[in-house]
N, C-alpha and C positions, 0 to 999 in steps of 0.2 A: 379332067374330073376330081372331083375330088376325092382323096386318097378318109379313109375314116380314122380317125385319129380320140381318143381318149383327155375328156376335158376333168382335174380336179381342183379339189379347196382345200390345201396341206395347210397345218401351220404343227408347229413342236415347240415341246416344253422340257425341261431337263433344268436339277436341281442335285445340289450332292448331298442335303437331308440333313438332318440335324444330330446326326450321330458324330461326337466330335475323332473320331479315329475316320471318319473319310470322307473329309470334306474335301478331300483330293475329287472331286467327278471321276472315275471313270467310264462312265456313261460315253457313250459316240453314239449321234441321231444324225442319220441325212436325209432329206429329199433332194433327188438329179433327177430334169427328164433331159435322154436320152436319146438315141431312135431306137433304142431294144424297149422303150418304155418307159412307162411316170415310175422311179423305182423310190420306196419306203426303203430304210433300214434301221434297224438299230441289235449294237454290239455295247453287249456287257464285261466291262477287260477287268483282269484279277490277275492279282499274282504281287500285290503290294508295290512301296515304295518307286510309286508310278510307272513302275513298266505292266497296270495295269494299262491303264491312261494310253503306254505308249501302243500295246496294243490292241484296245478296242479300236485308235486313231486309224493304227495302221491298216485296219481288216477294210475298216468304212472306206480309204482313199482305193486300197487294192481291189477290190469289188467296183467299184465305179468305176476307176480307168479302166478296169476289165472287162467291164460293159460300155463303158467309151469304144471300146476299139472292135465291138462283133460288129463280122461281116453283113451285110445286108441280105436278107435270104434264109440269117441261119436262124434256131431254133429258138425262141429266148428261153425255154426251162433248161435248153441247153447250156446256154449264153449263162443264166445268173450260177447252174452248180458249176461248170467252168470257173465264172470268176470269186465263187464263194471257195474250192480248189485250192486256186492260188494265194488268197489270201490261208488258207490255213500253212501254203507252203510256207510264205514270209512270217505265219505269229510264228509256227513253230523253230522255225530258221531262229529269232530272241533268243534264246531259251539254250544254243551252243549246245554243249557237248553238257550241259546239264541233264537229270533223271533227276533233279529237285524243284517241287517250287516254280515251275514256267510257269511265265507270264502265258496267258489263254486270255482268249472272250471268248462269248457266248453270241449268236446272230441270228436273228428273225428277218425274213428282208419276203417283200410283196414285189410284183413288177406290173405292172398294170399295163397292158397292150391292147391292139384291136381283136388279138385273136381271143382276150381270153386275161384271165389271171394268176400266175405260179406264184407257190406260198415257196419257203424253201428256210430251215430254221436248223441251230441247234442251238442247246441248252437250256433253260428253263425261261429265257425272252420269248413270251409270247405274240399271236397273231390271233384278232378278234376278226371279225364281221357282222356289224347291225344294216337288217333289213325288218323294214314293215315294223322295224321296236321289238326285232327280236336276235339278243346277242346268241353269237352261235364260236364256238373258241376254233381257230381255224388249225390249233399247233395243241400236242402235247408237248410237255414234259420229261426234256430226257434228267430223271434224275432218281436216284435211290429210291425214294417218297414214293414215285410218282409209277417203279417200277414191282414196288412192291404191293402200293394201293391195288394196282394192273391182276398179279399173278395171285392177287386174295392174303396173303400176309397181310396187312394192314388197312385194316378201313378206309374209307375216305374221308369220317369224322373226326378219327384219332392221325388224321398226317397233318392236323390244324399243329402250329408250333412245335413239331417232334423235331430231336436231337439230329436228323442226316438229314433237314428239309434243304438246308445249306446245298447239299451235295452232289454235283448237277456231274451223268454220266457223257454226259460229249460235250469239246468247246475247240471251237477253233484253238490249234497248235500243243492242243490235249498232247497226241501222236501224229507221228508221218502220216495215216491215212486218215481222213476225219468221214464219217459217215455222218452222212446231210440228207437230212429227210426233207426229201419232195414228191409235191402230191403226184398222182398219178394222172390226175385229171385237173382239165384247168375248170376254175370257176370261172364262168362268165358273168360278166360284173353289168349291174343294173341302175339304170339313175335316183339317189338318192341312198347310194348304200355308201357308209363309213368303213371304211378300215380302221383298227385301232392298231398299232405296234407299240411295248408297253415293254419295260424291262420289270425285275421282279424284286425293284424299290417303292412299285406298285401295287403290283397283286398280290407280295408280302400282306398289304395292311386295308390292297381295297375290294371288297368281292367282288367278283363281275357283277348279281345284280345290282350294284353300286354304279360302275359301268355301263347298268343296262340303260338305267334309270337315268341318268348325264348323259347320254350319248344321244338316246330318244328327242329329248329338249332341247337338244342343238341344232339334231338333224332338220327340227321346222324351220331353224331360220338358215342354215349349214353356219353356226357358227364354230369351228374349227379353233382357233381362236382359246375362243370362251370355253369349248371343251376340258381344252390342252389345260389350260389357270386352276379351274378348277376341277383336275383330276389333281392334281399335281399338290393342288392345295391341302386335297381332301386325308393325302398320301401326312404329308408333314401335321398334320390336324393329329392324326392318330400315332404320333413319333416319328415320324419316317426317319428309320432305323437302315437307311441304306440310300443309296443315288437315287437318283428318282426321275424316269423319260416315262416322254409318248411323243410321239407321229400319234394323229391325224387326217385324213384324206376320204373326205366327198367326191362323189360321182358326180358331176353337173351333165356328164355326157359321158356316157358308153363306150361311145365311139365304134362300135365292136361292127365290121365286118363283116357282111351276109354269111361267106360258110365258115364263121366261129360257128356254130351251131351246128354244123356237121365232120368237126375234123375226127380226125378216127382217135385211136388212143396212141396215148407215149408211149412209145419204145424208152425201152430200158436203158438208160448210158454205162457201160462198162468203163473203166478206170483205173489203169495201175496204181496211181495215189489218191485215189477218193472211192469210196463205198457206197454208190446212192441208195439208198434204201426207198422206194418208192411209199406212201400210205396206204394203203386198204380201205378205197372210199367208200366199202360198206359196212366198216365198222365207229361202234355206236357214238363212241364220243364224238365223229366231224358229223357236219350237215352233209346232202349228196353232195356231187358233185361240185354239179352247173345247180344248186339253187333253186332250182326255179321254181319252186312254189315259197311265195308268202310264208306262209309259217310250220312249212317245215315239217308234217306232222311225222309221228314216231320216233323222231332222233332227239334220245335222251338227253340228260345235261353231262357235260367232259368230268368227267371222276371228278379230279378236283374244282371242281366248279363254284357257286356259287358258297359252300359253308367255305370253297381251299381259304379263306384268310378271315381272320379278326372280326369281326363288327366295329 
């Protein structure tokens, strides 16, 4: 009996950008096929003096290694959560006893497996899904600006170039306990889906509408490498103010098991070291959990969607 297993076409590209003070690339990106699933991962380090690069590198290495040790039959979402939890502990340890200017890293992770797709993140690195020409945000920024917009204190149009735009509220290494935002229900992948993971070096200057247009063209020929190159080139053409990273993955074969559509809701995970926050799948900024329809009617644009970056 052949066991279902997804097939992906994956490409990635990273560039330090054009800002002279940021020529050490602190972004880290990885694609790894593990027995737990296909791992897509982007981490954006912070801290300066090479500590940001050290933090992001340690984060991706830890997450990959922890997932590689996942026992057969383990819940993929729990495995991803546990891996991110361990990454937080190790990145936090980099800072020692210091309470100032600790090294840290954002984290956005997508795990594609025969029962669906897991999405988890901390910080402002983002994940998107392109389906049938429509781009859907799978994450919401953990940032001061996003919180102000969500609470009604700031209009979305005023968030562009806001002075607090680079102040994030969650990250690996920020505290001994990480608040991991994990989708409560799995997505069900479809042939032709494209998952995009990007650092803020992309989203600071590239509109969601730009990503949608470029990814839609690339989807017809499954040109993931070309898509990554175009996105990075556009970010650089618009100033390249930060390290710029993108990972693109197209679903060539969903490889879903028949029972995937009948799986029960995910249980909530408790941990003494990591607080797991589950995304409310009915939230208006996000698509329905299984994305069953191609057009997904009734789901508005994200809070910081197409207008979230200058033209």
